[in-house]
One Martini backbone bead per residue (centre of mass of N, CA, C, O) as a GRO file, in nm:
protein
  248
    1MET     BB    1  12.958   7.284   5.205
    2ARG     BB    2  12.898   7.133   5.463
    3ARG     BB    3  13.062   7.326   5.647
    4PHE     BB    4  12.897   7.584   5.582
    5LEU     BB    5  12.622   7.477   5.699
    6LEU     BB    6  12.718   7.423   5.981
    7LEU     BB    7  12.792   7.711   6.048
    8LEU     BB    8  12.507   7.834   6.008
    9ALA     BB    9  12.380   7.671   6.232
   10LEU     BB   10  12.546   7.767   6.469
   11VAL     BB   11  12.474   8.067   6.441
   12ALA     BB   12  12.167   8.026   6.470
   13LEU     BB   13  12.180   7.903   6.755
   14THR     BB   14  12.324   8.133   6.898
   15THR     BB   15  12.111   8.351   6.834
   16ALA     BB   16  11.866   8.208   6.979
   17GLN     BB   17  12.006   8.201   7.267
   18THR     BB   18  12.076   8.534   7.272
   19ALA     BB   19  11.809   8.641   7.245
   20PRO     BB   20  11.598   8.843   7.355
   21PRO     BB   21  11.332   8.876   7.526
   22PRO     BB   22  11.033   8.968   7.548
   23THR     BB   23  10.871   9.243   7.610
   24PHE     BB   24  10.730   9.409   7.911
   25ASP     BB   25  10.468   9.643   7.959
   26SER     BB   26  10.421   9.784   8.279
   27LEU     BB   27  10.233  10.041   8.239
   28TYR     BB   28   9.957   9.851   8.201
   29PHE     BB   29  10.024   9.754   8.510
   30ALA     BB   30  10.010   9.688   8.815
   31SER     BB   31  10.249   9.754   9.077
   32TRP     BB   32   9.999   9.744   9.287
   33TRP     BB   33   9.795   9.531   9.522
   34GLN     BB   34   9.532   9.583   9.777
   35PRO     BB   35   9.356   9.423   9.991
   36LEU     BB   36   9.089   9.549  10.219
   37ALA     BB   37   8.825   9.398  10.132
   38PRO     BB   38   8.553   9.260  10.046
   39GLY     BB   39   8.537   9.424   9.733
   40LEU     BB   40   8.827   9.577   9.806
   41GLU     BB   41   9.067   9.775   9.617
   42HIS     BB   42   9.414   9.873   9.574
   43GLY     BB   43   9.585  10.054   9.303
   44ILE     BB   44   9.897  10.105   9.109
   45TYR     BB   45   9.972  10.325   8.845
   46ARG     BB   46  10.236  10.415   8.573
   47PRO     BB   47  10.217  10.631   8.365
   48PRO     BB   48  10.303  10.835   8.135
   49GLY     BB   49  10.475  11.117   8.313
   50GLY     BB   50  10.463  11.019   8.638
   51ALA     BB   51  10.167  10.967   8.712
   52GLU     BB   52  10.003  10.856   8.986
   53LEU     BB   53   9.759  10.593   8.976
   54HIS     BB   54   9.467  10.557   9.156
   55VAL     BB   55   9.288  10.244   9.237
   56VAL     BB   56   8.940  10.163   9.298
   57ARG     BB   57   8.798   9.848   9.358
   58ILE     BB   58   8.438   9.760   9.320
   59ASP     BB   59   8.183   9.567   9.452
   60PRO     BB   60   7.837   9.634   9.399
   61THR     BB   61   7.731   9.394   9.584
   62ARG     BB   62   7.889   9.521   9.867
   63TYR     BB   63   7.813   9.823   9.780
   64ARG     BB   64   7.723  10.158   9.824
   65PHE     BB   65   7.603  10.445   9.642
   66ARG     BB   66   7.657  10.809   9.702
   67VAL     BB   67   7.544  11.133   9.671
   68HIS     BB   68   7.691  11.452   9.756
   69TYR     BB   69   7.533  11.790   9.814
   70HIS     BB   70   7.646  12.152   9.843
   71PRO     BB   71   7.510  12.422   9.761
   72GLY     BB   72   7.737  12.687   9.828
   73ALA     BB   73   7.893  12.446  10.029
   74PRO     BB   74   8.187  12.372  10.022
   75GLN     BB   75   8.443  12.109  10.076
   76THR     BB   76   8.684  11.959  10.217
   77LEU     BB   77   8.816  11.662  10.284
   78ASP     BB   78   8.775  11.688  10.597
   79GLY     BB   79   8.472  11.761  10.572
   80TRP     BB   80   8.384  11.498  10.431
   81ARG     BB   81   8.502  11.294  10.634
   82ALA     BB   82   8.325  11.384  10.875
   83GLU     BB   83   8.046  11.331  10.732
   84LEU     BB   84   8.157  11.035  10.608
   85ASP     BB   85   8.154  10.847  10.842
   86GLY     BB   86   8.227  10.512  10.712
   87ALA     BB   87   8.340  10.541  10.442
   88ALA     BB   88   8.540  10.380  10.217
   89ALA     BB   89   8.490  10.612   9.991
   90PHE     BB   90   8.594  10.915   9.790
   91VAL     BB   91   8.495  11.155   9.528
   92ASN     BB   92   8.491  11.384   9.320
   93ALA     BB   93   8.267  11.512   9.086
   94SER     BB   94   8.140  11.764   8.957
   95PHE     BB   95   8.118  12.023   8.804
   96PHE     BB   96   8.155  12.387   8.871
   97THR     BB   97   8.082  12.683   8.975
   98SER     BB   98   8.148  12.986   9.145
   99GLU     BB   99   7.876  12.905   9.324
  100HIS     BB  100   7.876  12.591   9.378
  101THR     BB  101   7.725  12.469   9.123
  102ILE     BB  102   7.639  12.227   8.923
  103LEU     BB  103   7.716  12.053   8.627
  104GLY     BB  104   7.450  11.912   8.566
  105VAL     BB  105   7.342  11.609   8.699
  106ALA     BB  106   7.194  11.520   9.016
  107VAL     BB  107   7.118  11.224   9.223
  108ILE     BB  108   6.933  11.203   9.540
  109ASP     BB  109   6.714  10.991   9.633
  110GLY     BB  110   6.558  11.086   9.348
  111VAL     BB  111   6.667  11.371   9.351
  112VAL     BB  112   6.692  11.651   9.128
  113TYR     BB  113   6.988  11.828   9.019
  114GLY     BB  114   7.005  12.042   8.790
  115ARG     BB  115   7.125  12.032   8.450
  116ALA     BB  116   7.144  11.887   8.162
  117LEU     BB  117   7.353  11.748   7.952
  118VAL     BB  118   7.403  11.798   7.603
  119ASN     BB  119   7.572  11.596   7.389
  120GLN     BB  120   7.741  11.496   7.655
  121GLY     BB  121   7.902  11.273   7.811
  122GLY     BB  122   7.810  11.127   8.135
  123MET     BB  123   7.704  10.855   8.369
  124PHE     BB  124   7.643  10.784   8.700
  125GLN     BB  125   7.447  10.503   8.819
  126VAL     BB  126   7.148  10.423   9.024
  127ILE     BB  127   6.926  10.120   9.022
  128GLY     BB  128   6.915   9.990   9.289
  129ASP     BB  129   7.147   9.737   9.214
  130ALA     BB  130   7.210   9.901   8.954
  131VAL     BB  131   7.533   9.973   8.810
  132ARG     BB  132   7.656  10.257   8.607
  133VAL     BB  133   7.837  10.352   8.307
  134ARG     BB  134   7.741  10.617   8.076
  135SER     BB  135   7.649  10.746   7.773
  136THR     BB  136   7.472  11.059   7.691
  137ARG     BB  137   7.496  11.023   7.380
  138LEU     BB  138   7.389  10.734   7.340
  139GLU     BB  139   7.213  10.786   7.631
  140PRO     BB  140   7.003  11.008   7.697
  141TYR     BB  141   6.883  11.197   7.919
  142GLN     BB  142   6.568  11.157   8.100
  143SER     BB  143   6.321  11.289   8.224
  144GLY     BB  144   6.220  11.071   8.494
  145GLU     BB  145   6.422  10.887   8.572
  146PRO     BB  146   6.467  10.600   8.790
  147LEU     BB  147   6.675  10.737   8.992
  148ASP     BB  148   6.877  10.727   9.282
  149GLN     BB  149   7.171  10.773   9.156
  150ALA     BB  150   7.367  11.058   9.028
  151VAL     BB  151   7.630  11.161   8.780
  152GLN     BB  152   7.745  11.432   8.580
  153ALA     BB  153   7.982  11.442   8.306
  154TYR     BB  154   8.303  11.533   8.140
  155PRO     BB  155   8.419  11.325   7.937
  156MET     BB  156   8.436  11.048   7.770
  157LEU     BB  157   8.706  10.805   7.750
  158VAL     BB  158   8.541  10.524   7.751
  159VAL     BB  159   8.379  10.309   7.497
  160GLU     BB  160   8.344   9.993   7.480
  161GLY     BB  161   8.676   9.975   7.507
  162GLU     BB  162   8.721  10.260   7.367
  163ALA     BB  163   8.886  10.524   7.293
  164LEU     BB  164   8.796  10.873   7.333
  165ILE     BB  165   8.899  11.098   7.094
  166ALA     BB  166   8.941  11.428   7.092
  167GLU     BB  167   8.982  11.703   6.878
  168ARG     BB  168   8.853  11.895   7.111
  169THR     BB  169   9.078  11.981   7.364
  170ARG     BB  170   9.238  12.027   7.647
  171ASN     BB  171   9.599  12.013   7.639
  172GLU     BB  172   9.644  11.939   7.953
  173GLN     BB  173   9.836  11.875   8.229
  174THR     BB  174   9.665  11.704   8.495
  175ARG     BB  175   9.460  11.628   8.724
  176ARG     BB  176   9.260  11.329   8.795
  177THR     BB  177   8.916  11.211   8.759
  178VAL     BB  178   8.752  10.880   8.773
  179VAL     BB  179   8.479  10.680   8.646
  180ALA     BB  180   8.444  10.319   8.623
  181GLN     BB  181   8.377  10.015   8.420
  182ASP     BB  182   8.402   9.688   8.393
  183ARG     BB  183   8.328   9.377   8.247
  184ARG     BB  184   8.236   9.273   8.548
  185GLY     BB  185   8.109   9.546   8.707
  186HIS     BB  186   8.318   9.708   8.822
  187ILE     BB  187   8.413   9.981   9.020
  188LEU     BB  188   8.603  10.275   8.945
  189LEU     BB  189   8.841  10.476   9.117
  190LEU     BB  190   9.023  10.760   8.992
  191ALA     BB  191   9.355  10.915   9.077
  192THR     BB  192   9.574  11.199   9.059
  193ALA     BB  193   9.816  11.370   9.254
  194GLU     BB  194   9.936  11.458   8.987
  195SER     BB  195  10.050  11.576   8.715
  196GLY     BB  196  10.050  11.420   8.347
  197LEU     BB  197   9.757  11.428   8.189
  198THR     BB  198   9.576  11.415   7.922
  199LEU     BB  199   9.278  11.319   7.816
  200ASN     BB  200   9.382  11.153   7.570
  201GLU     BB  201   9.605  11.003   7.727
  202LEU     BB  202   9.409  10.870   7.926
  203ALA     BB  203   9.224  10.721   7.735
  204SER     BB  204   9.443  10.549   7.594
  205TYR     BB  205   9.542  10.411   7.853
  206LEU     BB  206   9.283  10.280   7.971
  207ALA     BB  207   9.228  10.094   7.708
  208HIS     BB  208   9.526   9.926   7.771
  209THR     BB  209   9.478   9.801   8.032
  210ASP     BB  210   9.411   9.543   8.277
  211LEU     BB  211   9.121   9.654   8.367
  212ASP     BB  212   8.889   9.623   8.153
  213ILE     BB  213   8.741   9.868   8.029
  214ASP     BB  214   8.436   9.984   7.926
  215ASN     BB  215   8.370  10.251   8.101
  216ALA     BB  216   8.472  10.616   8.107
  217LEU     BB  217   8.464  10.898   8.332
  218ASN     BB  218   8.509  11.228   8.360
  219LEU     BB  219   8.588  11.429   8.609
  220ASP     BB  220   8.685  11.652   8.807
  221GLY     BB  221   8.985  11.827   8.812
  222GLY     BB  222   9.270  11.932   8.920
  223SER     BB  223   9.194  12.119   9.201
  224SER     BB  224   8.944  11.895   9.259
  225THR     BB  225   9.096  11.662   9.320
  226MET     BB  226   8.957  11.368   9.506
  227LEU     BB  227   9.074  11.124   9.758
  228TYR     BB  228   8.935  10.861   9.970
  229LEU     BB  229   9.074  10.585  10.182
  230THR     BB  230   8.928  10.333  10.392
  231PRO     BB  231   9.146  10.162  10.418
  232PRO     BB  232   9.470  10.340  10.478
  233GLY     BB  233   9.422  10.658  10.449
  234LEU     BB  234   9.400  10.771  10.168
  235SER     BB  235   9.515  11.096  10.021
  236VAL     BB  236   9.365  11.330   9.782
  237GLU     BB  237   9.386  11.664   9.775
  238SER     BB  238   9.231  11.934   9.731
  239ARG     BB  239   9.269  12.285   9.648
  240VAL     BB  240   8.960  12.290   9.669
  241PRO     BB  241   8.650  12.322   9.741
  242VAL     BB  242   8.363  12.086   9.714
  243PRO     BB  243   8.011  12.017   9.652
  244ALA     BB  244   8.072  11.712   9.525
  245VAL     BB  245   8.023  11.357   9.589
  246LEU     BB  246   8.136  11.019   9.559
  247ALA     BB  247   8.025  10.742   9.754
  248VAL     BB  248   8.093  10.418   9.950
   0.00000   0.00000   0.00000
């Protein structure tokens, strides 16, 4: 009996020593981060599906945000880059009509353009030094709000740290553009250069990364997805000209 117990102990010890270590799911962590300037970083994530997700993380105490809009006169990435010479980064913003006017509200230096989306989506906004990404379903936009800069789009992907999974949404895998805010107050600009994520997949993914996202808003994607970052001169070019961008 004693010999049998000793044999069991040896087997258990051998098993404990040869058991594989716990797995670490690297999908939800940046494969690469590069500091570009104080308060400005560029990271790369690789979510399921193979779409490389570029993330620009910005300290809003060091940078200003401004919306730019040319109704009826959209521009390519090169056109916006020439106009916004000196900007640290920019992404495409609102959805727009075939006449290249925005859907939803945009606010530029306190002047309001467009018509508010009702009971859907969210808003990136600037009031003085305060920068926020908010759900306009939870906090509906009110005419006359003292906004300095703002852009409205849809849908919200993450609200208060939780993925917002829509029961009815276009379940296509395409390029994506997102503006988000983490729990430390940083603003995140995100874009995929290639197709690969549905909206629900993206929402679920963002809520589980180490980015610690509080709120995330989907901007126009697909052929409109556009990101420019300098340095290092990273470009995700849109396939069509766009009439509005959010610039840093």
